[in-house]
Steps between C-alpha positions, in 0.01 A plus 500: 500500500127490446263617772269262682120471505249304703410154359136562596499805272649290221218248550241776469666632183478152346127489583448842344679379187251213480210748502379409849230742620402340832655282766247337732631396838581533867845616612714317754817567689707323235382700195464852635765634261301373202173648627666833570662505156154459344396829662745684276393320182218513246357178648202516735533276804155369599510401866264206552367328812607143421767369264249261346305806386818647351557187292141496375529868407819431308329210323196695383717794393713258296194332351345826384815669369719211384784658699618322811338621818742538790436383856741570783541355849748456776669167568356192674126533577457800271642315203304185580177703505566591135486139391126454439479796264825399331372145442170643375686714248711207387202271441304780332791576261541853632829696519604584857836579657503440875791652692573434863779565744715215632745471786850625428758289323704518819260258672290336229716189515412417860206466736397846617201730551232490225701278267282319248616374161267730308647427157419132543151581631417713197664279237201262445254788457702728269671496163823604668607548862839643593708670767687817406858406597666841459377857447689509168268224370184711537480639144533157338278316748217755490504508118489119493217497755276726292586332172424159649174615660368676190603256226245239390389310693503783755516425869653591833863559593645533850814686610649488850726793585723450805500785748869574457468495120215753509693741726836463324676767298544458126673692227293774344612361166261206542187564297181311410523281192302607193161332468477265204154386394442157347351548154192303387583184310368432150307173474646217295364497145517120499290475817248749363467282188453185710235668711321625189491141368340383826239774482430428133366160607315621810124479527438701817809677635472709816739751660599503867682820603696521824703734715793496258284668236418777746866550594592515131238769430356270235136603535478685168672219310277240667181683403625538142593128485157397630312727262706407196458125548160506671624321812341496847726610788493399866735634765643379828421693818840673477439572133162669551468817298764416241201413281195721568204314649260704286665388175283277281767223505548501880432178694585633846743371762584138582614397843193442714338159471597220266189573294403864535332667202827600333623141499236413244702702252772235534284187489490464122829676431768295325779764508589718798702816428657592832618862500720603792352220707688352797404181680513666842200708401263216420513119481471397132317180596186713535495585129691203361389208720583234240827663390377471141503862387786629290666790678674797341703670773574870435721664762835666559614181672458125450203313641507312828457121478160355592303191399206713394707763323662310210646773279465431128682821402682747719550854375751675721543874456321830537131416543359786289738429212423129522125561485532731201728258316271203565193700402664592170602138436152351546281538192162404634245625746274332750156617600466542874209267565214556741700369796675832570180695457314265733776520763491880497121492528519274804752727674296809413191327640686430826605864532146614422370256761747647748375854437147390584585301814399717795546259790700592809775400566581556134556226245851484353349560156346828617834616640684416176235673290510817709881510508504475121243779478703725731840450333618640168646288221860582598453513877680231699348239731715267711301190597651333805528124537190325627141474385530865392758401240289218359195720450694801369737312270215298355232767459661847498524614136835654408581709196863603549806303615589508869168648611411198715796369697500166682771280645471183298854367537530474878145620579614700802242647733549859611663647188219730387517782755877562478485425128238769454744763628755397238235491228401858580864613499555328163178646353398811696254593226289187559268408786615197698283259698617215723226235518575275794343254736496585868757227569751629244437864597618457858823335383637831372246763607775695677596641160193725521718718723766505228243607241367779722846625605641486146183655355432213261124499430362148466167332570471170684185287464472235773276202427395411854384151594688440828669193353763370261234473230695315232612229744142465621389464137762230437410313820131509416572369150726213603384409850147633526585709805756754618701557816753745647430777251293750705642807674398839636562842349547853633272786407663568165358853476650599834818310410541697176426830670759427769764512225362828365320332208133528405286208613170384348270206568244375248167413664293405195558390142403835353758680714805331351533679165450856632730425794770371264469808283529727803802308634676502164447876478648563845828689498657269758485135598160331528387165637160356407364193680232293331351186661500214246277191478727213399215247485514594131833316478343157518214608274753596233702179520182293500391683186836467323521135596196442282659658195635197318390539138678709237295788362 
């Protein structure tokens, strides 16, 4: 007769087998066995201050490593608090496994305390949502959860573990299943030939690289493809860095206005080569308004259906192998015309203008320029949702994949501060900066305490305007006035110091860069507050609205 073990310990062993390093969460009465079992494992439990923060941490960890981040919560309200970060991960194609407690099977069938149908709540915002029916099912269900979360297109998975399942005894013979990794798929030779025929007739092809190219680690292949064929490359916001912004063929990032500088690179294009692009990242109507461009879709998965994304040829398979095969099959070269050069000049001019703007409060351009000056090529910036995101995603030059992170699927506010903790854990050798508006900061600022307690050194840069700046910008554009967007703020320096963090306030334009450098060099957690002048928002959109002619 075999001896018995705790099901919670079996769960932890399955997580160890999946290579899990961290579990982000808050314990509850119904999962105390699981939390205690983690203490005796190789996995570090990161106690957070809100389950939403745990989910965002799991998301950013998953995005940077490609391995599913794990968030944990108790049942009922704890599990429900995970949902925003879980939905954000799902819409940003990021692997996450969310695990919560659930009431015991002995009462789940009837009305009783804290009963909520969590599996049904999570089903629309995950790839898979399931209840663990017996402790013996844990090895199979956990293996399926991670395989589902991490396989293209990656996303979120939710598991509910009933209280009596978690505390049950199981045979010690039960073991984690071996991890099997899906191998990259070779592209179809016939589709490569069809795509080569389309390119052979193209006059001005252009490449649009998205988040899928970043996930597939296709940066090197993309640069080689561009250089070999002489093709200009633009990226989505989520794809920033997969093609270096200082490369001679770089067009920059699309995703701001219908006709920002980079969009001119698409005006005269007749063929669009979409590499790892997903419609959730960016509406194709902005670069293919007449639906008349021939599209070559290169991805590990088929294209979504859209009026303005009519796929001429779809190449499904490993992105790097597909790019190399297509590059070898095309026997001509295009000369990158002056459009790309002119676009890069315009963006450089804006950054240079920002460096010279010494007004106070600071212009957004000055903040972007100084952040870029303070950060290294591989350092990581998380730009929270709001006007901050629009300025950073548009103007901040990136040179390596995943060095500027935004939420472009769900566009959730409040992800950057908790996400910065996960980014630092995933890449302790890099400096990490959370750039956030004052509205988004206070949505999850409690995680400063987590960073201080867990000794995770990050820097937070608060763009302070005492308002929901992006909504004000939108209201001013569409209605000519704004309402219900103003609020008050605490003393952010004192607020940071109350958590045990360093607090700084910028009082003039020339203070920002040295203050950032000091904060980034701090051994602990630092918060820098910089007042921002968002009157530049309307100036920018007025300027871009006048850009109607191709270069």
